[in-house]
N, C-alpha and C positions, 0 to 999 in steps of 0.2 A: 082636716079640711078647714078652710076659712071662707068667710063671706066677704065680698068686696063691695064697699059703698063709698061714693064720693072720692075714689082714688086711694082710699086707705084700707088697710087690712085689719079686720077685727076678729079675734077668736070667738067662736060661739060659746055660750055658757055651757058648762059641763058639771055634772054631779060628781063630787069627789069620790074616787073609788074606795071600797072597803074590802077588808079581808074577811075570812069565814067567821070571825068572832065579832064583827061589827066595828073594828078599829079602822079609823080613817087612814088611808094610804096616800102618799104624795103623788102628784101628777106625773105622768111619764115624760121623759126628756124628749127633745126633738130627735127626729130619726138620725140625723147626722151625728148626734152626740152619744149614741148608744155605746159605741166602742170605747169612749173615753170615760164612761162611768163604771165604777166597780160593781154596781148592782143594776142590771138592765131594768129599766122601768121603775127604778127604786127611788127617784125623786131628785131633789136638788143636791148640789155638792156639799153644802154645809151640813145637811142632815146626815149624809153618808160619812163625812169626815168625823162628825160627832160620834157616830156609831162605831167607826173603826178604831177609835181611841181605846175602847175597852174590850172588844170581843176577842182579839187574839189572846189576851191574858186569861180570859174566862175559858177559852178552848184549851190553853195549856194547863190550867188548873184541873179541868175535867180529865185530861189525859193522865196527869199525875195521880188523880184520885183513882182512876181505873187501874193503873199499875200498882198503886198501894194496896187496893183491895185484892188484886191478884196475888200479890206477895203474901198477904195475910192468909189467903186461901191455900197457897202453897205451903205455908208454915204449919197449919193445923191439920190434925188427923187423928186416927185411932192410935197410931204408933207414937210413943213419946220420944220423938227425935227433935233435937234442936235445929234452928234454922241454919246455923253455920255448918253443922254436920250434913244437913240436906243439900246445901249448896256445894259442899265438897263432893258429896256423892253424885250430884248432878253433873259436875265437871269430870270427875274421875270415872264414874260409872261402875264403881266396885262396891262389894259388900251389900248388906241389907239396906243401908241408907241410900246407896246408889240405885238399887232396884226400886225402892219405894219412891224416890225422887223422880226417876225417869218414867216409870211405868204407871204410877198412880197419881202423884201430886201434880206433876207438870201437865199431863193431859187435861186434868180437871180444871186447873187454874187457867190454862191457855184457852180451853174451850169456853169457859165462862166469858172471857173477853171477846172471843169470836162470835158466840151466840148473841151476846148483848149488843155488840156493834152492829150485827146484821139486823136485829129487830129495831134498835133505835134509829139507825139510818133509814131503814125501810119505812118506818112510821113517819118520819119527817118528810120523806119524798112523797108518800101517798097523801099526806095532809096538804102538801103543796099542790099536787096534781088535781085532787078533788076539791081543793079550796074548802076543806071541812076539817075542823080540829078534832072530830070524832073518828076520823079514818085511821086505820092501822093495818098491819099485814093480814089480819083475818078478813078484812073487807074484800080482798082479791080472791079469796077461797084457796090461796096457796097453802096456808097452814093446815086447814082441815083436809085438803087433798093429800098433802104430804103425810098427815097422820093416817089417812085411809090406806095409802100405799104401804106404810110400815105395818099396819094391822094385817094386810093381806100376806105379807112376808111371814108374819108370825102365825097366821091362821093355817097356811099351807105347810108350815114347818121348814120353809126355805131359809129362814134366818139361822137355823141350827146348822145348815150345810156350810155356809160361808159367812164370815163376819161382815163382809161388804154387802150382803144381800139386803139387809134391813135398810141401811141408808140409800142403797141404789133404788129400792122400791119407793122409798119416800121421795126421792128426787123425781122419779117418773111420775108419781102422783102430783107433785108440785108443777111439773112441766105440763101435764094435761090441763090443769087449771090456767096456767099462763098462756097456753096455746089458744084456749077459748077466748080469753080476754084480748089476746093479740089479734085474732081474727076480727073481733068486734071493733077494736081500735083501728085496724087497717081499713075496715069498711066505713069508718067515719062515725062510729057511735059516740054519743056525747057523754058527759060526765055522769049524768043520772043513769043512763043505760049501762055504763060500766059498773057503777055501784050496785045496781040491781042484779046484774049478771054475777058479780062476786058473791052477793048474798045467796043467789040461787045455787051457785057452785058449792058454797059452804054448807048449805042445807042438805044438798044431795050427798055430799061427802060424809056429813054427820050421820045421815040416815043409813048409808051403806056400811059405815063403821058399826053402828048399832046392830045392823043385821048380822055382820060378821061375828060380833060378840055373842049374839043370841044363838048362833049356829056353831059356835066353837066346839071342837071335838072333845075337849077335856078341860077340867078346871085349871090345869097348869097354863094352857094357852090363854084362857081368859085372864088369869092373873098377870101374865106377861103383857097382854094388850093394854089392860087397864093401867098398869104401872108406867108403861111407855107413854100413854096418852096424858098422864099427869105431868110428865116432864121432869127430868133429873139429869145431873151430871155425874152421878155415882157410877163407879166401875167403867168409866169411859177410858179408851186406850189411845195410844198414839195413832193407830189406824183410823179411828174416828176423827181425830184432829187433822190428819193428813187428807182425809176425804172432804171434810167440811171447809177447811180454811181456804183452799183455792176457789171454791164456788162462792163463798162469802166475799172474798177479795175482789173477784171479777164483778160480782153484783154491785158492790159498793162503788167500784170505779165507774160503772155504767150510770149509777144514780148521781154521782158527783159530777159527771160530765154534763148533766142536764141542769146544773144549779142556776145558770143564768136564765134558762127558759122557765124554770119554776118560779124564779123571782118575778119575771115578766108576767106570768100567769096570775099573779095577785091583782093585776089590773083588769083581768078578764081576757077571754080568748081572743076577741076581736082586737083589743089593744096589743096583746102579745104578738099576734100575726102582723099587725101594722108595724111592729118593731123588728120584723124580719125572722121570727121564730116559727118553725114548722110544728104546729101543735099535735098533729097526728103522729109525727115522728117522735115527738117528746113522750106521748103516751106509750108508744110501743117500747121505747128504750126504758122508761121507768118501770113498766110492767115486767119486762124481761129482767131488769136488775133486781126487782123485788122477788121475782120467782127464784133467781139464783141465790140471793142472800138469805131470804126467809126460808126457802126450801132447804138449803144447806144446813141452816141452823136447826130446823125442825128435824132433819134427818139425823143429826148428831145428838140432840138433847131432848127430843120429843116436843110436846106442846107446852111452850112457855108463853103465857099470854100477858097482855096489857103493857109490856115494856115499850112497844112502839106507840102506845097512846100516852102514857104518863110522861116519859122523858121529853119528847119534843114540846109538849104543852108547858112543862115547867121551865124549859130553857128559852122558849120563844120570846118573852119580853126582853131578854138580854141581847137578842140579835135582831131587833127592830122588826120582828114578825116577818122576816124574810126567809121563806122555806128553803131556798137554795143554799143560803149561808148557814142554815141550821143543820144540814145533813151531817157534816163532820162532827160538830159538837154533840149531836144526838147519838152518833156512833160511839163517841167516848163516854157520854153519859149513860147509854145503855150498857156498855161494857162494865162501867163502875157499878151500876145497879145490880146486874146479874151476878157479878163476882161477890158483891156484898151480901146479896140474898143467899148465895150458895154458902157463904160463911155462916150466915144466920141459921140456916137449916141444920147445920152441924152443931152449933152451939146451943140452940134451943132444945134439941132432943138428940143427944149424942148416941144413945143406944139404938133407936129406930128413927132415923132422921126424917123430917117432913119432906115431902116431895117439893122440888123447886117450883114447879108449875102451880102447886097449891098455894105456896106463899105469895108468889107474884099475883095470883088471882085475888087473894085476900087483901092485898094492897091496892090492886088496880080496880076491882069492882066498886068499892066505895068512892074512889076517885072518879070513876066513870059517871056514877050517879050525881056526884057533886058538880062535875063539869056540865052535865045536862041541865041541872037546875040553874047553874051560873049563866049558861048561854041563853036559856029561856028568859031569865030575868033581864038580860041585856037587850032582848028584842021586845 
């Protein structure tokens, strides 16, 4: 709005907007210029052009790093088989090399990319939605609820009946958490209410999981539950990949479809609405996308934490702190990180490999504390 005095139009003084880390953001463009800008609400054309000069190359480099890490993951294993022989076996599907390549190495390497992309992209979208660099998939309660669903399948022995039972129960658990947040978002709940609801759902799911562990009928069931909750890509099959990949793909597409709205949200909800974005609809779609992506990843690999926190934060300065633009690079970066971590767990302890979720937690927890201290110092 403008104030008119003496026949002239003068814009009112405004406080420069800031993102969740205290970084100053450029002013929103005039309403008629939104469609002409590559980042809605992202500022003047010069700043956008300067950012666009480098970010496609950085994204391509992240994609190449993810593929390279997956190739290394495919190449290493307990059986001493060369990469060339593995690739021949993958194409021909014959002999021992073909069986190992198709049934063991390929599902593990491909799932590393799928799981990492789901967690990285979900983290970037949630940090943009909540305008908080500490947000990650666990904030929505999806990860904890998916874990509880899988634990129920193990507790009642249903996972032994069908290989699809465990991931199906995990998806149902993730869907329950998503439905709760969906109803709150549809009712017009604000950012703080959604965050608190996610924390409450995560706490409840963790408590129910602990209850199931304490009442487990036998030590074998307890061992299976604990190992699954630690997160791992070991012994995963093409069935796991076929189940998780479509869910993750649809979830990431939903998140990427909201990239312009998430960029506009950096200016605040009122400014984003003034630019023509439906904030309630954005929340619903982002929450649904995170439920599908993170829920599918958790169903396939168990609880793998902190990927959605670490990757977007490291990449954010390369993409002008624009959360919408950060979704795709974070997906590639998350894929590279999980694939590299899965290689590390096999190299560090070949005999009895470390669980993937344990390694990511060892990396992510110190980073989380450092980030808290950093943000506190900036304020």
